[in-house]
N, CA, C and O atoms as a Tinker XYZ file with bonds, in Angstrom:
   460  protein
     1  N     52.354000  -70.361000  -89.727000    73     2
     2  CA    52.959000  -69.396000  -90.619000    64     1     3
     3  C     53.246000  -70.071000  -91.963000    63     2     4     5
     4  O     53.770000  -71.184000  -91.995000    81     3
     5  N     52.919000  -69.428000  -93.034000    73     3     6
     6  CA    53.172000  -70.008000  -94.354000    64     5     7
     7  C     54.556000  -69.610000  -94.832000    63     6     8     9
     8  O     55.182000  -68.706000  -94.278000    81     7
     9  N     55.028000  -70.297000  -95.869000    73     7    10
    10  CA    56.326000  -69.970000  -96.436000    64     9    11
    11  C     56.351000  -68.537000  -96.975000    63    10    12    13
    12  O     57.392000  -67.880000  -96.944000    81    11
    13  N     55.211000  -68.058000  -97.466000    73    11    14
    14  CA    55.160000  -66.693000  -97.986000    64    13    15
    15  C     55.402000  -65.668000  -96.877000    63    14    16    17
    16  O     55.982000  -64.610000  -97.120000    81    15
    17  N     54.965000  -65.980000  -95.685000    73    15    18
    18  CA    55.167000  -65.066000  -94.565000    64    17    19
    19  C     56.606000  -65.161000  -94.062000    63    18    20    21
    20  O     57.213000  -64.137000  -93.750000    81    19
    21  N     57.162000  -66.369000  -93.978000    73    19    22
    22  CA    58.493000  -66.531000  -93.423000    64    21    23
    23  C     59.593000  -66.187000  -94.417000    63    22    24    25
    24  O     60.696000  -65.833000  -94.000000    81    23
    25  N     59.335000  -66.278000  -95.698000    73    23    26
    26  CA    60.389000  -66.011000  -96.691000    64    25    27
    27  C     60.981000  -64.611000  -96.555000    63    26    28    29
    28  O     62.206000  -64.485000  -96.535000    81    27
    29  N     60.169000  -63.546000  -96.460000    73    27    30
    30  CA    60.782000  -62.212000  -96.344000    64    29    31
    31  C     61.646000  -62.058000  -95.089000    63    30    32    33
    32  O     62.729000  -61.477000  -95.159000    81    31
    33  N     61.188000  -62.566000  -93.950000    73    31    34
    34  CA    61.992000  -62.413000  -92.735000    64    33    35
    35  C     63.252000  -63.259000  -92.837000    63    34    36    37
    36  O     64.317000  -62.820000  -92.403000    81    35
    37  N     63.160000  -64.455000  -93.399000    73    35    38
    38  CA    64.355000  -65.282000  -93.565000    64    37    39
    39  C     65.367000  -64.611000  -94.493000    63    38    40    41
    40  O     66.570000  -64.637000  -94.232000    81    39
    41  N     64.879000  -64.019000  -95.561000    73    39    42
    42  CA    65.778000  -63.304000  -96.482000    64    41    43
    43  C     66.459000  -62.138000  -95.759000    63    42    44    45
    44  O     67.661000  -61.920000  -95.914000    81    43
    45  N     65.689000  -61.403000  -94.977000    73    43    46
    46  CA    66.251000  -60.276000  -94.234000    64    45    47
    47  C     67.278000  -60.761000  -93.220000    63    46    48    49
    48  O     68.349000  -60.168000  -93.092000    81    47
    49  N     66.961000  -61.841000  -92.495000    73    47    50
    50  CA    67.885000  -62.386000  -91.505000    64    49    51
    51  C     69.177000  -62.860000  -92.167000    63    50    52    53
    52  O     70.264000  -62.593000  -91.655000    81    51
    53  N     69.075000  -63.554000  -93.288000    73    51    54
    54  CA    70.274000  -63.990000  -94.023000    64    53    55
    55  C     71.127000  -62.790000  -94.399000    63    54    56    57
    56  O     72.352000  -62.833000  -94.284000    81    55
    57  N     70.487000  -61.730000  -94.844000    73    55    58
    58  CA    71.205000  -60.518000  -95.220000    64    57    59
    59  C     71.900000  -59.891000  -94.015000    63    58    60    61
    60  O     73.059000  -59.488000  -94.109000    81    59
    61  N     71.210000  -59.807000  -92.903000    73    59    62
    62  CA    71.778000  -59.198000  -91.697000    64    61    63
    63  C     72.973000  -59.978000  -91.164000    63    62    64    65
    64  O     74.018000  -59.391000  -90.881000    81    63
    65  N     72.830000  -61.291000  -91.024000    73    63    66
    66  CA    73.938000  -62.069000  -90.471000    64    65    67
    67  C     75.074000  -62.205000  -91.477000    63    66    68    69
    68  O     76.220000  -62.440000  -91.092000    81    67
    69  N     74.764000  -62.059000  -92.761000    73    67    70
    70  CA    75.795000  -62.145000  -93.781000    64    69    71
    71  C     76.557000  -60.854000  -94.004000    63    70    72    73
    72  O     77.699000  -60.881000  -94.463000    81    71
    73  N     75.943000  -59.725000  -93.687000    73    71    74
    74  CA    76.575000  -58.441000  -93.989000    64    73    75
    75  C     77.185000  -57.753000  -92.768000    63    74    76    77
    76  O     77.780000  -56.683000  -92.898000    81    75
    77  N     77.045000  -58.351000  -91.593000    73    75    78
    78  CA    77.642000  -57.812000  -90.368000    64    77    79
    79  C     78.560000  -58.862000  -89.757000    63    78    80    81
    80  O     78.198000  -60.035000  -89.677000    81    79
    81  N     79.748000  -58.445000  -89.327000    73    79    82
    82  CA    80.675000  -59.397000  -88.719000    64    81    83
    83  C     80.096000  -60.022000  -87.454000    63    82    84    85
    84  O     80.227000  -61.225000  -87.232000    81    83
    85  N     79.457000  -59.200000  -86.628000    73    83    86
    86  CA    78.888000  -59.680000  -85.368000    64    85    87
    87  C     77.489000  -59.081000  -85.235000    63    86    88    89
    88  O     77.308000  -57.866000  -85.322000    81    87
    89  N     76.504000  -59.953000  -85.022000    73    87    90
    90  CA    75.115000  -59.514000  -84.883000    64    89    91
    91  C     74.504000  -60.174000  -83.658000    63    90    92    93
    92  O     74.627000  -61.382000  -83.455000    81    91
    93  N     73.844000  -59.362000  -82.847000    73    91    94
    94  CA    73.153000  -59.860000  -81.660000    64    93    95
    95  C     71.666000  -59.570000  -81.793000    63    94    96    97
    96  O     71.256000  -58.418000  -81.932000    81    95
    97  N     70.870000  -60.621000  -81.750000    73    95    98
    98  CA    69.427000  -60.485000  -81.677000    64    97    99
    99  C     69.089000  -60.612000  -80.202000    63    98   100   101
   100  O     69.394000  -61.624000  -79.569000    81    99
   101  N     68.460000  -59.582000  -79.660000    73    99   102
   102  CA    68.300000  -59.479000  -78.215000    64   101   103
   103  C     66.962000  -58.867000  -77.846000    63   102   104   105
   104  O     66.239000  -58.356000  -78.701000    81   103
   105  N     66.644000  -58.927000  -76.562000    73   103   106
   106  CA    65.479000  -58.228000  -76.033000    64   105   107
   107  C     65.969000  -56.884000  -75.522000    63   106   108   109
   108  O     66.747000  -56.809000  -74.571000    81   107
   109  N     65.500000  -55.825000  -76.170000    73   107   110
   110  CA    65.933000  -54.480000  -75.832000    64   109   111
   111  C     67.068000  -54.038000  -76.738000    63   110   112   113
   112  O     67.267000  -54.569000  -77.830000    81   111
   113  N     67.805000  -53.054000  -76.251000    73   111   114
   114  CA    68.930000  -52.498000  -77.005000    64   113   115
   115  C     70.190000  -52.619000  -76.155000    63   114   116   117
   116  O     70.097000  -52.839000  -74.947000    81   115
   117  N     71.373000  -52.480000  -76.767000    73   115   118
   118  CA    72.594000  -52.538000  -75.959000    64   117   119
   119  C     72.604000  -51.491000  -74.844000    63   118   120   121
   120  O     73.152000  -51.740000  -73.770000    81   119
   121  N     72.009000  -50.331000  -75.085000    73   119   122
   122  CA    71.959000  -49.282000  -74.077000    64   121   123
   123  C     70.904000  -49.549000  -73.004000    63   122   124   125
   124  O     71.009000  -49.049000  -71.885000    81   123
   125  N     69.887000  -50.339000  -73.353000    73   123   126
   126  CA    68.799000  -50.624000  -72.426000    64   125   127
   127  C     68.274000  -52.042000  -72.648000    63   126   128   129
   128  O     67.179000  -52.223000  -73.180000    81   127
   129  N     69.055000  -53.048000  -72.240000    73   127   130
   130  CA    68.607000  -54.437000  -72.391000    64   129   131
   131  C     67.332000  -54.676000  -71.583000    63   130   132   133
   132  O     67.157000  -54.128000  -70.495000    81   131
   133  N     66.453000  -55.498000  -72.134000    73   131   134
   134  CA    65.174000  -55.769000  -71.485000    64   133   135
   135  C     65.127000  -57.123000  -70.785000    63   134   136   137
   136  O     64.072000  -57.533000  -70.301000    81   135
   137  N     66.260000  -57.822000  -70.727000    73   135   138
   138  CA    66.330000  -59.053000  -69.937000    64   137   139
   139  C     67.773000  -59.276000  -69.510000    63   138   140   141
   140  O     68.704000  -58.781000  -70.145000    81   139
   141  N     67.946000  -60.016000  -68.440000    73   139   142
   142  CA    69.281000  -60.263000  -67.903000    64   141   143
   143  C     70.181000  -61.026000  -68.851000    63   142   144   145
   144  O     71.389000  -60.792000  -68.885000    81   143
   145  N     69.601000  -61.945000  -69.627000    73   143   146
   146  CA    70.402000  -62.729000  -70.561000    64   145   147
   147  C     70.983000  -61.847000  -71.661000    63   146   148   149
   148  O     72.161000  -61.953000  -72.003000    81   147
   149  N     70.136000  -60.975000  -72.210000    73   147   150
   150  CA    70.608000  -60.043000  -73.232000    64   149   151
   151  C     71.663000  -59.109000  -72.643000    63   150   152   153
   152  O     72.667000  -58.816000  -73.291000    81   151
   153  N     71.438000  -58.648000  -71.430000    73   151   154
   154  CA    72.389000  -57.764000  -70.768000    64   153   155
   155  C     73.744000  -58.440000  -70.601000    63   154   156   157
   156  O     74.781000  -57.813000  -70.819000    81   155
   157  N     73.745000  -59.702000  -70.222000    73   155   158
   158  CA    74.993000  -60.442000  -70.034000    64   157   159
   159  C     75.789000  -60.516000  -71.326000    63   158   160   161
   160  O     76.999000  -60.286000  -71.318000    81   159
   161  N     75.133000  -60.833000  -72.434000    73   159   162
   162  CA    75.841000  -60.943000  -73.714000    64   161   163
   163  C     76.390000  -59.581000  -74.135000    63   162   164   165
   164  O     77.516000  -59.494000  -74.627000    81   163
   165  N     75.613000  -58.527000  -73.948000    73   163   166
   166  CA    76.098000  -57.177000  -74.265000    64   165   167
   167  C     77.328000  -56.848000  -73.420000    63   166   168   169
   168  O     78.303000  -56.302000  -73.937000    81   167
   169  N     77.292000  -57.172000  -72.136000    73   167   170
   170  CA    78.436000  -56.901000  -71.258000    64   169   171
   171  C     79.685000  -57.644000  -71.718000    63   170   172   173
   172  O     80.782000  -57.086000  -71.684000    81   171
   173  N     79.537000  -58.887000  -72.145000    73   171   174
   174  CA    80.672000  -59.674000  -72.640000    64   173   175
   175  C     81.243000  -59.026000  -73.900000    63   174   176   177
   176  O     82.455000  -58.847000  -74.016000    81   175
   177  N     80.369000  -58.678000  -74.837000    73   175   178
   178  CA    80.844000  -58.065000  -76.086000    64   177   179
   179  C     81.501000  -56.718000  -75.820000    63   178   180   181
   180  O     82.527000  -56.396000  -76.419000    81   179
   181  N     80.916000  -55.932000  -74.926000    73   179   182
   182  CA    81.511000  -54.643000  -74.566000    64   181   183
   183  C     82.869000  -54.837000  -73.896000    63   182   184   185
   184  O     83.815000  -54.108000  -74.199000    81   183
   185  N     82.977000  -55.794000  -73.003000    73   183   186
   186  CA    84.240000  -56.072000  -72.321000    64   185   187
   187  C     85.329000  -56.434000  -73.332000    63   186   188   189
   188  O     86.473000  -55.995000  -73.216000    81   187
   189  N     84.954000  -57.239000  -74.320000    73   187   190
   190  CA    85.915000  -57.639000  -75.353000    64   189   191
   191  C     86.165000  -56.534000  -76.385000    63   190   192   193
   192  O     87.086000  -56.630000  -77.196000    81   191
   193  N     85.339000  -55.490000  -76.345000    73   191   194
   194  CA    85.503000  -54.383000  -77.278000    64   193   195
   195  C     85.111000  -54.738000  -78.702000    63   194   196   197
   196  O     85.650000  -54.188000  -79.662000    81   195
   197  N     84.174000  -55.654000  -78.830000    73   195   198
   198  CA    83.744000  -56.113000  -80.147000    64   197   199
   199  C     82.595000  -55.236000  -80.641000    63   198   200   201
   200  O     81.552000  -55.159000  -79.992000    81   199
   201  N     82.780000  -54.578000  -81.780000    73   199   202
   202  CA    81.657000  -53.834000  -82.347000    64   201   203
   203  C     80.626000  -54.822000  -82.890000    63   202   204   205
   204  O     80.978000  -55.844000  -83.480000    81   203
   205  N     79.353000  -54.504000  -82.683000    73   203   206
   206  CA    78.313000  -55.429000  -83.143000    64   205   207
   207  C     77.051000  -54.677000  -83.524000    63   206   208   209
   208  O     76.740000  -53.615000  -82.985000    81   207
   209  N     76.333000  -55.271000  -84.476000    73   207   210
   210  CA    75.001000  -54.795000  -84.814000    64   209   211
   211  C     74.033000  -55.493000  -83.873000    63   210   212   213
   212  O     74.294000  -56.611000  -83.430000    81   211
   213  N     72.931000  -54.847000  -83.567000    73   211   214
   214  CA    71.942000  -55.483000  -82.696000    64   213   215
   215  C     70.543000  -55.206000  -83.228000    63   214   216   217
   216  O     70.289000  -54.217000  -83.915000    81   215
   217  N     69.649000  -56.122000  -82.879000    73   215   218
   218  CA    68.243000  -55.987000  -83.267000    64   217   219
   219  C     67.378000  -56.378000  -82.081000    63   218   220   221
   220  O     67.577000  -57.428000  -81.470000    81   219
   221  N     66.422000  -55.526000  -81.765000    73   219   222
   222  CA    65.517000  -55.723000  -80.649000    64   221   223
   223  C     64.323000  -56.566000  -81.112000    63   222   224   225
   224  O     63.467000  -56.083000  -81.854000    81   223
   225  N     64.272000  -57.825000  -80.671000    73   223   226
   226  CA    63.196000  -58.710000  -81.095000    64   225   227
   227  C     61.846000  -58.327000  -80.487000    63   226   228   229
   228  O     60.807000  -58.809000  -80.938000    81   227
   229  N     61.854000  -57.464000  -79.468000    73   227   230
   230  CA    60.598000  -57.038000  -78.860000    64   229   231
   231  C     59.830000  -56.054000  -79.735000    63   230   232   233
   232  O     58.656000  -55.776000  -79.487000    81   231
   233  N     60.495000  -55.534000  -80.750000    73   231   234
   234  CA    59.839000  -54.561000  -81.631000    64   233   235
   235  C     58.994000  -55.216000  -82.710000    63   234   236   237
   236  O     58.212000  -54.538000  -83.376000    81   235
   237  N     59.141000  -56.543000  -82.894000    73   235   238
   238  CA    58.424000  -57.207000  -83.968000    64   237   239
   239  C     58.190000  -58.676000  -83.642000    63   238   240   241
   240  O     59.133000  -59.429000  -83.398000    81   239
   241  N     56.916000  -59.071000  -83.642000    73   239   242
   242  CA    56.590000  -60.484000  -83.442000    64   241   243
   243  C     57.186000  -61.332000  -84.557000    63   242   244   245
   244  O     57.634000  -62.456000  -84.329000    81   243
   245  N     57.186000  -60.778000  -85.767000    73   243   246
   246  CA    57.733000  -61.504000  -86.911000    64   245   247
   247  C     59.229000  -61.759000  -86.717000    63   246   248   249
   248  O     59.712000  -62.851000  -87.015000    81   247
   249  N     59.962000  -60.767000  -86.225000    73   247   250
   250  CA    61.383000  -60.942000  -85.959000    64   249   251
   251  C     61.603000  -61.912000  -84.800000    63   250   252   253
   252  O     62.469000  -62.783000  -84.878000    81   251
   253  N     60.829000  -61.768000  -83.731000    73   251   254
   254  CA    60.995000  -62.622000  -82.554000    64   253   255
   255  C     60.796000  -64.090000  -82.904000    63   254   256   257
   256  O     61.584000  -64.934000  -82.478000    81   255
   257  N     59.767000  -64.408000  -83.666000    73   255   258
   258  CA    59.550000  -65.812000  -84.047000    64   257   259
   259  C     60.453000  -66.204000  -85.206000    63   258   260   261
   260  O     60.900000  -67.348000  -85.285000    81   259
   261  N     60.724000  -65.272000  -86.099000    73   259   262
   262  CA    61.548000  -65.565000  -87.271000    64   261   263
   263  C     62.969000  -65.946000  -86.925000    63   262   264   265
   264  O     63.534000  -66.850000  -87.540000    81   263
   265  N     63.563000  -65.266000  -85.944000    73   263   266
   266  CA    64.951000  -65.566000  -85.580000    64   265   267
   267  C     65.038000  -66.948000  -84.936000    63   266   268   269
   268  O     66.033000  -67.651000  -85.111000    81   267
   269  N     64.020000  -67.335000  -84.205000    73   267   270
   270  CA    64.017000  -68.665000  -83.582000    64   269   271
   271  C     63.917000  -69.760000  -84.637000    63   270   272   273
   272  O     64.568000  -70.799000  -84.522000    81   271
   273  N     63.103000  -69.528000  -85.664000    73   271   274
   274  CA    62.997000  -70.482000  -86.771000    64   273   275
   275  C     64.278000  -70.506000  -87.589000    63   274   276   277
   276  O     64.749000  -71.569000  -87.993000    81   275
   277  N     64.834000  -69.331000  -87.828000    73   275   278
   278  CA    66.043000  -69.189000  -88.647000    64   277   279
   279  C     67.207000  -69.992000  -88.072000    63   278   280   281
   280  O     67.929000  -70.670000  -88.803000    81   279
   281  N     67.378000  -69.906000  -86.757000    73   279   282
   282  CA    68.510000  -70.570000  -86.097000    64   281   283
   283  C     68.162000  -71.961000  -85.579000    63   282   284   285
   284  O     69.047000  -72.746000  -85.236000    81   283
   285  N     66.861000  -72.258000  -85.525000    73   283   286
   286  CA    66.390000  -73.481000  -84.884000    64   285   287
   287  C     66.846000  -73.508000  -83.419000    63   286   288   289
   288  O     67.224000  -74.549000  -82.882000    81   287
   289  N     66.797000  -72.328000  -82.795000    73   287   290
   290  CA    67.187000  -72.146000  -81.397000    64   289   291
   291  C     66.017000  -71.460000  -80.701000    63   290   292   293
   292  O     65.540000  -70.438000  -81.195000    81   291
   293  N     65.532000  -71.983000  -79.567000    73   291   294
   294  CA    64.258000  -71.510000  -79.012000    64   293   295
   295  C     64.300000  -70.214000  -78.215000    63   294   296   297
   296  O     63.248000  -69.682000  -77.861000    81   295
   297  N     65.487000  -69.693000  -77.926000    73   295   298
   298  CA    65.545000  -68.531000  -77.031000    64   297   299
   299  C     66.331000  -67.379000  -77.646000    63   298   300   301
   300  O     67.057000  -67.538000  -78.627000    81   299
   301  N     66.157000  -66.222000  -77.032000    73   299   302
   302  CA    66.874000  -64.998000  -77.362000    64   301   303
   303  C     67.537000  -64.564000  -76.076000    63   302   304   305
   304  O     66.914000  -64.674000  -75.020000    81   303
   305  N     68.770000  -64.075000  -76.101000    73   303   306
   306  CA    69.525000  -63.554000  -77.233000    64   305   307
   307  C     70.175000  -64.653000  -78.081000    63   306   308   309
   308  O     70.332000  -65.799000  -77.662000    81   307
   309  N     70.541000  -64.236000  -79.293000    73   307   310
   310  CA    71.265000  -65.097000  -80.215000    64   309   311
   311  C     72.398000  -64.284000  -80.828000    63   310   312   313
   312  O     72.197000  -63.162000  -81.294000    81   311
   313  N     73.596000  -64.873000  -80.818000    73   311   314
   314  CA    74.772000  -64.195000  -81.347000    64   313   315
   315  C     75.260000  -64.897000  -82.609000    63   314   316   317
   316  O     75.392000  -66.120000  -82.653000    81   315
   317  N     75.524000  -64.092000  -83.628000    73   315   318
   318  CA    76.071000  -64.575000  -84.900000    64   317   319
   319  C     77.415000  -63.906000  -85.130000    63   318   320   321
   320  O     77.565000  -62.704000  -84.911000    81   319
   321  N     78.386000  -64.684000  -85.570000    73   319   322
   322  CA    79.715000  -64.160000  -85.897000    64   321   323
   323  C     80.070000  -64.622000  -87.305000    63   322   324   325
   324  O     80.127000  -65.819000  -87.587000    81   323
   325  N     80.309000  -63.648000  -88.185000    73   323   326
   326  CA    80.665000  -63.929000  -89.578000    64   325   327
   327  C     79.674000  -64.908000  -90.214000    63   326   328   329
   328  O     80.066000  -65.855000  -90.896000    81   327
   329  N     78.381000  -64.660000  -89.976000    73   327   330
   330  CA    77.325000  -65.454000  -90.579000    64   329   331
   331  C     77.012000  -66.757000  -89.881000    63   330   332   333
   332  O     76.105000  -67.473000  -90.303000    81   331
   333  N     77.740000  -67.087000  -88.823000    73   331   334
   334  CA    77.560000  -68.358000  -88.132000    64   333   335
   335  C     76.881000  -68.145000  -86.779000    63   334   336   337
   336  O     77.287000  -67.282000  -86.001000    81   335
   337  N     75.845000  -68.939000  -86.508000    73   335   338
   338  CA    75.187000  -68.883000  -85.214000    64   337   339
   339  C     76.114000  -69.468000  -84.160000    63   338   340   341
   340  O     76.561000  -70.609000  -84.285000    81   339
   341  N     76.405000  -68.686000  -83.116000    73   339   342
   342  CA    77.302000  -69.136000  -82.056000    64   341   343
   343  C     76.504000  -69.688000  -80.883000    63   342   344   345
   344  O     76.828000  -70.762000  -80.376000    81   343
   345  N     75.470000  -68.983000  -80.441000    73   343   346
   346  CA    74.661000  -69.480000  -79.338000    64   345   347
   347  C     73.957000  -68.372000  -78.591000    63   346   348   349
   348  O     73.946000  -67.211000  -79.002000    81   347
   349  N     73.369000  -68.773000  -77.475000    73   347   350
   350  CA    72.666000  -67.852000  -76.597000    64   349   351
   351  C     73.519000  -67.484000  -75.406000    63   350   352   353
   352  O     74.733000  -67.689000  -75.411000    81   351
   353  N     72.888000  -66.944000  -74.397000    73   351   354
   354  CA    73.595000  -66.392000  -73.240000    64   353   355
   355  C     74.496000  -67.407000  -72.547000    63   354   356   357
   356  O     75.669000  -67.122000  -72.303000    81   355
   357  N     73.969000  -68.582000  -72.226000    73   355   358
   358  CA    74.770000  -69.563000  -71.479000    64   357   359
   359  C     76.006000  -69.985000  -72.264000    63   358   360   361
   360  O     77.098000  -70.087000  -71.705000    81   359
   361  N     75.833000  -70.227000  -73.552000    73   359   362
   362  CA    76.968000  -70.640000  -74.388000    64   361   363
   363  C     77.989000  -69.509000  -74.484000    63   362   364   365
   364  O     79.190000  -69.743000  -74.350000    81   363
   365  N     77.519000  -68.292000  -74.712000    73   363   366
   366  CA    78.429000  -67.139000  -74.825000    64   365   367
   367  C     79.187000  -66.940000  -73.515000    63   366   368   369
   368  O     80.397000  -66.713000  -73.523000    81   367
   369  N     78.481000  -67.024000  -72.394000    73   367   370
   370  CA    79.135000  -66.845000  -71.092000    64   369   371
   371  C     80.185000  -67.935000  -70.855000    63   370   372   373
   372  O     81.298000  -67.641000  -70.418000    81   371
   373  N     79.835000  -69.177000  -71.141000    73   371   374
   374  CA    80.783000  -70.285000  -70.950000    64   373   375
   375  C     82.001000  -70.139000  -71.861000    63   374   376   377
   376  O     83.133000  -70.360000  -71.429000    81   375
   377  N     81.769000  -69.768000  -73.118000    73   375   378
   378  CA    82.886000  -69.576000  -74.049000    64   377   379
   379  C     83.785000  -68.429000  -73.588000    63   378   380   381
   380  O     85.009000  -68.515000  -73.685000    81   379
   381  N     83.173000  -67.358000  -73.088000    73   379   382
   382  CA    83.928000  -66.213000  -72.597000    64   381   383
   383  C     84.794000  -66.612000  -71.406000    63   382   384   385
   384  O     85.982000  -66.294000  -71.363000    81   383
   385  N     84.197000  -67.307000  -70.443000    73   383   386
   386  CA    84.925000  -67.692000  -69.233000    64   385   387
   387  C     86.074000  -68.654000  -69.542000    63   386   388   389
   388  O     87.090000  -68.651000  -68.847000    81   387
   389  N     85.916000  -69.476000  -70.580000    73   387   390
   390  CA    86.957000  -70.444000  -70.958000    64   389   391
   391  C     87.993000  -69.841000  -71.912000    63   390   392   393
   392  O     88.972000  -70.500000  -72.261000    81   391
   393  N     87.779000  -68.589000  -72.335000    73   391   394
   394  CA    88.692000  -67.962000  -73.290000    64   393   395
   395  C     88.412000  -68.345000  -74.736000    63   394   396   397
   396  O     89.118000  -67.907000  -75.645000    81   395
   397  N     87.394000  -69.152000  -74.948000    73   395   398
   398  CA    87.077000  -69.636000  -76.291000    64   397   399
   399  C     86.423000  -68.558000  -77.163000    63   398   400   401
   400  O     86.589000  -68.568000  -78.383000    81   399
   401  N     85.694000  -67.643000  -76.558000    73   399   402
   402  CA    85.018000  -66.607000  -77.343000    64   401   403
   403  C     86.041000  -65.663000  -77.966000    63   402   404   405
   404  O     85.927000  -65.307000  -79.138000    81   403
   405  N     87.036000  -65.259000  -77.185000    73   403   406
   406  CA    88.111000  -64.411000  -77.711000    64   405   407
   407  C     88.806000  -65.119000  -78.882000    63   406   408   409
   408  O     89.106000  -64.503000  -79.904000    81   407
   409  N     89.057000  -66.430000  -78.712000    73   407   410
   410  CA    89.693000  -67.216000  -79.773000    64   409   411
   411  C     88.812000  -67.284000  -81.020000    63   410   412   413
   412  O     89.306000  -67.179000  -82.143000    81   411
   413  N     87.508000  -67.460000  -80.818000    73   411   414
   414  CA    86.583000  -67.505000  -81.954000    64   413   415
   415  C     86.652000  -66.206000  -82.746000    63   414   416   417
   416  O     86.766000  -66.222000  -83.971000    81   415
   417  N     86.582000  -65.081000  -82.037000    73   415   418
   418  CA    86.661000  -63.789000  -82.717000    64   417   419
   419  C     87.984000  -63.653000  -83.467000    63   418   420   421
   420  O     88.005000  -63.221000  -84.619000    81   419
   421  N     89.077000  -64.019000  -82.821000    73   419   422
   422  CA    90.390000  -63.918000  -83.458000    64   421   423
   423  C     90.459000  -64.799000  -84.705000    63   422   424   425
   424  O     90.964000  -64.371000  -85.743000    81   423
   425  N     89.956000  -66.019000  -84.605000    73   423   426
   426  CA    89.989000  -66.946000  -85.744000    64   425   427
   427  C     89.115000  -66.480000  -86.897000    63   426   428   429
   428  O     89.376000  -66.805000  -88.055000    81   427
   429  N     88.078000  -65.721000  -86.576000    73   427   430
   430  CA    87.172000  -65.198000  -87.601000    64   429   431
   431  C     87.610000  -63.829000  -88.118000    63   430   432   433
   432  O     86.977000  -63.266000  -89.011000    81   431
   433  N     88.699000  -63.296000  -87.550000    73   431   434
   434  CA    89.202000  -61.998000  -87.998000    64   433   435
   435  C     88.463000  -60.816000  -87.414000    63   434   436   437
   436  O     88.483000  -59.730000  -87.993000    81   435
   437  N     87.805000  -61.004000  -86.271000    73   435   438
   438  CA    87.090000  -59.918000  -85.590000    64   437   439
   439  C     88.006000  -59.375000  -84.496000    63   438   440   441
   440  O     88.468000  -60.118000  -83.630000    81   439
   441  N     88.257000  -58.074000  -84.549000    73   439   442
   442  CA    89.152000  -57.408000  -83.598000    64   441   443
   443  C     88.531000  -57.376000  -82.202000    63   442   444   445
   444  O     87.356000  -57.050000  -82.034000    81   443
   445  N     89.357000  -57.726000  -81.197000    73   443   446
   446  CA    88.939000  -57.617000  -79.796000    64   445   447
   447  C     89.989000  -56.815000  -79.038000    63   446   448   449
   448  O     91.105000  -56.623000  -79.522000    81   447
   449  N     89.620000  -56.345000  -77.834000    73   447   450
   450  CA    90.578000  -55.650000  -76.981000    64   449   451
   451  C     91.715000  -56.595000  -76.607000    63   450   452   453
   452  O     91.532000  -57.811000  -76.568000    81   451
   453  N     92.876000  -56.034000  -76.335000    73   451   454
   454  CA    94.009000  -56.841000  -75.871000    64   453   455
   455  C     93.675000  -57.459000  -74.529000    63   454   456   457
   456  O     92.966000  -56.863000  -73.718000    81   455
   457  N     94.187000  -58.649000  -74.300000    73   455   458
   458  CA    93.897000  -59.375000  -73.049000    64   457   459
   459  C     94.532000  -58.694000  -71.860000    63   458   460
   460  O     94.392000  -59.166000  -70.731000    81   459
């Protein structure tokens, strides 16, 4: 892929993660996840009551490869909070179970359900 091809997707990705408090790049949609990992992250976010934007990487090869290059992370789903890459399914699940994800949202000013 040349820089001319990756520049537009990188610009779009920067805009998306910069203009949404919480963004999930996933396989499928929150209503119909297409993999167990994406489903797990959606369930965690729903449980916490966190509103989030989502993008289905299965709809575009450019998005699917672009998000991996953008984050330098090889897998999907990928969660961003206030412009910062947080991680994939395993990291999100571990942070949730340890109470760290709720703290991250609180520290970033993202509203979550009461504990």
